[in-house]
C-alpha positions as CSV (number, residue, x, y, z in Angstrom):
1,M,-19.6,-43.1,36.0
2,P,-21.7,-45.1,38.6
3,R,-24.4,-47.2,37.1
4,L,-27.3,-45.4,38.8
5,T,-26.0,-42.1,37.5
6,V,-26.1,-43.4,34.0
7,L,-29.6,-44.8,34.5
8,A,-30.8,-41.5,36.0
9,A,-29.4,-39.5,33.0
10,A,-31.1,-41.9,30.6
11,L,-34.3,-41.6,32.4
12,I,-34.2,-37.8,32.4
13,A,-33.5,-37.8,28.7
14,T,-36.4,-40.2,28.1
15,L,-38.8,-38.1,30.3
16,A,-38.1,-35.1,28.0
17,L,-39.6,-37.0,25.1
18,P,-43.3,-36.5,25.9
19,V,-42.8,-32.7,26.0
20,A,-41.0,-32.8,22.6
21,A,-43.7,-35.1,21.2
22,H,-46.5,-32.7,22.3
23,A,-48.0,-35.2,24.7
24,R,-51.4,-34.5,26.1
25,P,-52.9,-35.4,29.5
26,A,-54.5,-38.8,29.6
27,G,-58.2,-38.4,28.8
28,A,-57.7,-35.2,26.9
29,A,-57.9,-36.9,23.5
30,K,-61.2,-36.8,21.8
31,D,-60.8,-40.3,20.5
32,G,-59.9,-41.8,23.9
33,R,-56.6,-43.2,22.9
34,P,-54.0,-43.3,25.7
35,N,-50.5,-41.7,25.6
36,I,-47.8,-44.3,25.4
37,L,-44.3,-44.0,26.9
38,V,-41.9,-46.9,26.7
39,V,-38.8,-46.7,28.9
40,M,-36.4,-49.5,28.0
41,T,-33.2,-50.1,29.8
42,D,-30.4,-52.6,29.3
43,D,-29.1,-54.9,32.1
44,Q,-31.3,-53.5,34.8
45,A,-32.7,-55.8,37.5
46,A,-36.0,-55.1,39.1
47,T,-34.1,-54.6,42.4
48,D,-32.3,-51.6,40.9
49,V,-35.6,-49.7,40.8
50,A,-35.9,-50.1,44.6
51,H,-33.1,-47.5,44.8
52,M,-35.0,-45.1,42.4
53,P,-38.0,-43.7,44.4
54,N,-38.9,-41.1,41.7
55,V,-38.9,-43.7,39.0
56,K,-41.2,-45.9,41.1
57,R,-43.5,-43.0,42.0
58,L,-43.6,-41.2,38.6
59,L,-43.4,-44.1,36.2
60,A,-43.9,-47.6,37.7
61,A,-46.8,-46.7,39.9
62,R,-48.7,-45.0,37.0
63,G,-47.9,-47.4,34.3
64,T,-48.0,-51.0,33.4
65,T,-45.4,-53.4,34.7
66,F,-44.7,-56.8,33.3
67,A,-43.6,-58.7,36.4
68,D,-44.0,-62.2,34.8
69,S,-42.7,-61.6,31.3
70,V,-40.2,-63.9,29.5
71,D,-37.7,-62.8,26.8
72,S,-37.2,-65.4,24.1
73,F,-33.7,-64.1,23.3
74,P,-32.3,-62.2,26.3
75,L,-29.6,-60.3,24.5
76,C,-29.8,-56.6,24.1
77,C,-30.3,-56.1,20.3
78,P,-32.5,-59.2,19.6
79,A,-34.7,-58.4,22.6
80,R,-35.2,-54.8,21.4
81,A,-36.0,-56.0,17.9
82,T,-38.5,-58.5,19.3
83,F,-40.2,-55.7,21.3
84,L,-40.3,-53.5,18.2
85,T,-41.6,-56.2,15.8
86,G,-43.5,-58.6,18.0
87,Q,-41.6,-61.4,16.3
88,Y,-39.1,-64.0,17.5
89,A,-35.5,-63.5,16.5
90,H,-35.5,-66.2,13.9
91,N,-38.2,-64.2,12.1
92,H,-36.9,-60.6,12.4
93,R,-33.3,-61.9,11.9
94,V,-31.6,-59.9,14.6
95,K,-29.6,-62.6,16.2
96,G,-26.7,-60.7,17.8
97,N,-25.5,-57.4,19.0
98,F,-22.9,-56.6,16.3
99,W,-22.5,-56.3,12.6
100,P,-24.1,-57.9,10.6
101,F,-26.7,-59.0,13.1
102,G,-28.0,-55.8,14.7
103,W,-30.0,-53.1,13.0
104,Y,-28.8,-53.9,9.5
105,G,-29.7,-57.6,10.0
106,M,-33.3,-56.8,10.7
107,R,-35.8,-58.0,8.1
108,N,-38.6,-55.6,7.1
109,R,-37.2,-52.7,9.1
110,G,-40.2,-50.5,8.3
111,N,-42.7,-52.9,9.9
112,T,-42.3,-52.0,13.5
113,L,-44.3,-50.7,16.5
114,P,-43.4,-47.0,15.9
115,A,-44.5,-47.2,12.2
116,W,-47.8,-48.9,13.3
117,L,-48.4,-46.2,15.9
118,Q,-47.6,-43.4,13.4
119,R,-50.0,-44.9,10.9
120,A,-52.7,-44.9,13.6
121,G,-52.3,-41.2,14.1
122,Y,-49.8,-41.0,17.0
123,R,-46.9,-38.6,17.0
124,T,-43.8,-40.8,17.8
125,G,-40.3,-40.1,19.0
126,L,-37.2,-41.8,20.2
127,V,-34.5,-40.4,22.5
128,G,-31.5,-42.6,23.2
129,K,-30.4,-46.1,22.1
130,W,-32.0,-47.7,19.0
131,L,-30.5,-51.0,17.9
132,N,-26.8,-52.0,18.0
133,G,-25.1,-51.4,14.7
134,Y,-27.2,-48.4,13.9
135,G,-25.1,-46.0,11.9
136,A,-22.4,-48.6,11.1
137,K,-22.8,-48.3,7.3
138,D,-22.8,-44.6,7.0
139,A,-21.5,-43.1,10.3
140,H,-24.7,-41.1,10.8
141,G,-27.6,-43.6,10.5
142,E,-30.9,-43.1,8.7
143,V,-34.1,-42.3,10.6
144,P,-36.0,-45.5,10.9
145,A,-39.6,-45.6,9.6
146,G,-42.3,-44.4,12.0
147,F,-40.6,-41.5,13.8
148,D,-41.7,-37.8,13.9
149,I,-38.8,-37.0,16.3
150,W,-35.5,-38.9,16.2
151,R,-32.7,-38.5,18.6
152,G,-31.1,-41.9,18.2
153,L,-27.6,-42.5,19.5
154,L,-24.9,-43.9,17.2
């Protein structure tokens, strides 16, 4: 399947998340908190988005971009774990993509951004990829802490 088709399918699945999570229009909340949507892709260059006008118009133009960011461990699973924990890989212990370094290698797996948001009163959900190795121990995977809706891929 062509790369852009796969990316488009992942984006469509991700865009379904706010509906499932009972998202509300920005500014509709009495407490003033914003809705938060994170779209994370693997191995996608900024130049790829140039070929996705709807992504540019519907997401990038309305959101926050990090044009000058640096990833301390530019490998899929450690980078995702760093985003989820705010920690360097030597602290969260996800140092590779495969067993035993992925999901099951993560230290303090309940101390992540989704859990923090849930404790702050947000409804949280995931559709798509979590961390490599997820489900490797039991062939179905547990629901990580902090999610009201879980559609994680094995």
